[in-house]
Each structure stands twice: as structure tokens, then as C-alpha cells.
N, C-alpha and C positions, 0 to 999 in steps of 0.2 A: 411260338405260343409261350406265354408266361404262366408259370405255376406259382400260386400263392397258397400259403397255409390257411387252414380253416380259421385259425386265430387271427391272422391278418385280415381276412375277409370280414370276420365279425367286428373287429376294431374299426375297419373302414365303414362298415354299415352303421355302427354307432355314431361315428363322426358325421356321416351324411345325414342321419336322422336328427342329430343335434343342430346341424346347420339348417336343415329344412324348418325345424321349429323356430329358429332364430329369424329366418327369412319371413315366416308367417307372422311372427310378432312384429317385425319391422313394418310389414305391409299393413297390418291392423293399425299400428301407430300412425302411419302415413294417411290412411283413410280417415281416422279421427281428426288429424291435423287439417286435412283438406276440408272436412265438414266445418270446422271452426273458421277457416279462411273464407269459405263460401258464405257462411252466415254473416261474418263481418262485412264482406263485400255487399251483401244485400242491405245491411243496415246503412252503410255509407251511401249506396245508390238511393235508398229511400230518403235519407236525410238531405242529400243534395238535390233531390227532385228530378234527377236525370231520367227517371222512368215515367214522368208526368208529361202530358202533352202541353205544348206552348203554342202561342201564335193565334191566328184568327180562327182556327178550327176548334178552339176551346170555347165551349158554350156555357 
């Protein structure tokens, strides 16, 4: 069993909380970036017409 001081435990907790905040910020940035990418993809699909029917079934 390892014994650590209260001070060491407090410092580790502060480091862990800071890292958790950083991870959440990164995740939020990734979500926003993915939204931009998805919107751009929709624009390109619409512009290319790849989501429009073609051929004899078009009336």
C-alpha cells in the first residue's frame, strides 16, 4: 500500500480537474468542427446534385 500526503493528493486532484476541463474543451471544439464539416458536405452534395434522382424515374 502506498501512502501519500494530503498535499500530494490535493495537487493530483487539481491536475486531474484541469486535465478534465481541457478534455471537455477539446471535445466541444471537435463537435463544433464536425458541425462545420457536415454543413459543408451538405452544401457540396446539394451543389453537385448527388441527392437528386436521375434517370427514367424522374417525372
